[in-house]
N, C-alpha and C positions, 0 to 999 in steps of 0.2 A: 446131841439133843438140846443141851443148855444153850449152845451157841446159836442154833437155829431159832430157838425161842426168843433170844435177845434180838436177833436180826428182825424177826417178825414184829416184835414190840417197837423197835426203832422205826420200821417202815410205817407201822400204824400211827405212831406219834407224829411222824413226818407229814402224813396225809391229813391228820387232825389239825396240825399247825397251819398247813397250807390252806385248808378249808377255812379256818378261823381268820387267817390273814386276808383271804379273798373277801370274806364277809365284812371284816373291818374296813378294808379298802373301799368296798362298795358303799358302806355307811358314810365314810369320810367324803367320798365323791358326791354322794347325794346331799350331804350337809353343805358342801362347798358350792354346789350348783344352786341350792335353795337360798343360801346367803347372797350369792351373786344376783339371783333374780330379785331378792328383796331390795337390794341397793340399786341395781340397774333399772328396775321398773319405776323407781321414783322419778327418773327423768321423763317418763311418759305421763306420770300423774302431775308433776310440777315442771312443765317444760320451760317456764320462765327462769328456772334455776340453771338450766343447761349452759348458757353462756358463761356463767360464773365458774362452773365446774370444768368447762372446756379450758378456760383461762388458767385455772389452777393446775390442771393436768398437763397442759402443754407449755405454758409460759412462766410458771412460777420458778422454774429452774434458772431463768435469767436473773430474777430477784435474788436468789440464793447466791449466784455467782458474783453479782454486784456487791452483796453484803459481805462476802468473803474478802473481796478486794478492799472494801472500805475498812473492815476490821483490821486487815493486815497492814494497811498503810496509815493506821493510827500511830504506828511505830512504837506501840507499847509492847514490851517484851513478853508479858504474860499473854497478851492477845495473840502474838505470833506463835507462841508455843501451842496455844489452843488450836489455831488454824493448822499448824503442822501436824498435830496429833489427830485432828479431825480428818485431814487428808490421808494420813497413813491408815486410819480406821476405815476410810472409804475404800482404799486400795485393797486392804485385807478382806473386807466384806464382799467387795465386787469379785475378787478372785474366788473366794469360797462359794459365792453365788453361781459363778460359771461352772465350777467343779460339780456343785450339787445339781446343776442343770443337765450334766452328763448322765447322772444316775436316775434322775426323774425329769421328764419333760411333758409339757402339754401345750397345744396351740392355744391361741387366744380364744376367749368365749365366743366372739363373733364368727370364728371359724367352726367351732364344734357344736354350737347351739343354734336353735332357730329363734327368730323374733328377738334378737338382741338389739338394744338401743345403742347402736354404735355412733358415736358423735365426732370422732376424730379419725383421720386417715392413718392406717397402720398396715404394714405388710405382714403377710402370714409368717409367723415365726414362733419359736418357743417363748412362752411368757412366764416360765418358772425359773427363778423367783423374779419379783418385780425390781428392775434396775433403778427406776425412779425412786421407789421406796428405800432401797439400799442407800442411794445417794443422799436423800433428805434425812433419813434417820441417822446415818453416820455423822453428818455434820451437825444437825439440830440437837441430837442427844449429847454430842460432845460439847456443844455450847452450854447446855444445861449443866453438865457435869462440872464444867469449869466455873460457871457464873452463878448457877442456881437462881433462886428468886424468880423474877419476871422472865427469865430465860425459858421457863416452862412453856411460854408462848411459841417458842421455836419447835418444841416437841409436838404441840398441838397442830402447828403448821404441817409438820411431817406426816402426822396421822391424817390430816385433811387431804394431803396430796395422795396418800395411799387410797383413801376412800374415793377420791376423784377418779383414779385410774379404773376403779370398779364401775363407777357411775357412767363413765364414757364408753365402757364396754370392752376394754383391752386387757383386763386382768381379772382373775378369780380372787376371792378373798384369801385362799391358801397361798397364792403367789405373793400377796401383800404381807400376810402374817409371817411367812417364811423370811421375806426380806427384812421385816422388823426384827425378828429374833436374831438373824445373822448379824445385823448392824448393831443391835444393842450389845451383843456379846463382844464384837470387835471394838466398839467404842469404849466399853467399860474396861476391857483388857488393856487397850492402848493408854487410856487415862491413868490407870493404876501403875503402869510400868514406865512409859516413855518420858514423862516430864522429869522424872528423877534421874534419868540416864545422862551421863556427862556428854555423850555424843549429841544429844538433843540441844543442850546448852551450847556446845561447840558449833553446831550447824547454824544456829541463830546468830551466834557471834561472828562467824565467818561471813554470813550473808550481810549483816549490818556493817561490817568493815567495808565490803565492796560497795554497799549502798551509799555509805558516807563519802567514799571516794568519788562515786559517780555524781553525787549531789554537789560536792566541792568543784568538780570539773564543770558541771552545768552552770554553777554560779559564776565561775571565772569566765566562761564563754559568754554569758549574758552581760557581765560587767564590761568585757572587752567590746562587745557589740554596742553597748550604750555609750562608751567612750568614743567610738568611731562616729557615732551620730552627733 
């Protein structure tokens, strides 16, 4: 009798938890859609801003890539450690994002909802979490961790990119927020651990040795060419 009673209570608690979880999931989904509408509909109210947000959502990634290259080739050791750590943070966050996408997935808003202000071309796919947000937050937050001060502008840029992905209709707020949380965690962990590791210093040193050899070879080649002329 006691065993049967325990089983009945467990089954009861299971169904209560299942019901509460479904209610919570429904509430989160409604909030997610409401926030999406709030941002995405701004493109209908202020269409003159759409080209700006399209540029940020689509092409700001090229500015980030260019910035990473410029910072790396300043040949400052601390800058290179920062770029290395940011890159590792991105790889970790991107991997976690892909794994989380296995456990939860949703199509883009323009696939699931009506009357979405879709401003860029995007194929139907899982949009959870936002890869663009993961990329920008991993790098931009790492920049701030290493440099502080005015580097907070990088963080603001990352947030703006996340908002732009909602504005153009390809991501829900929850896609973006999850990408931010994953990237913040990865960037903070890498910042606290990797710069102090001997392997990080050794990697930079090995690269710089090869870089110096290539530069020396390049200078010799150019010197020989100038002599021939």
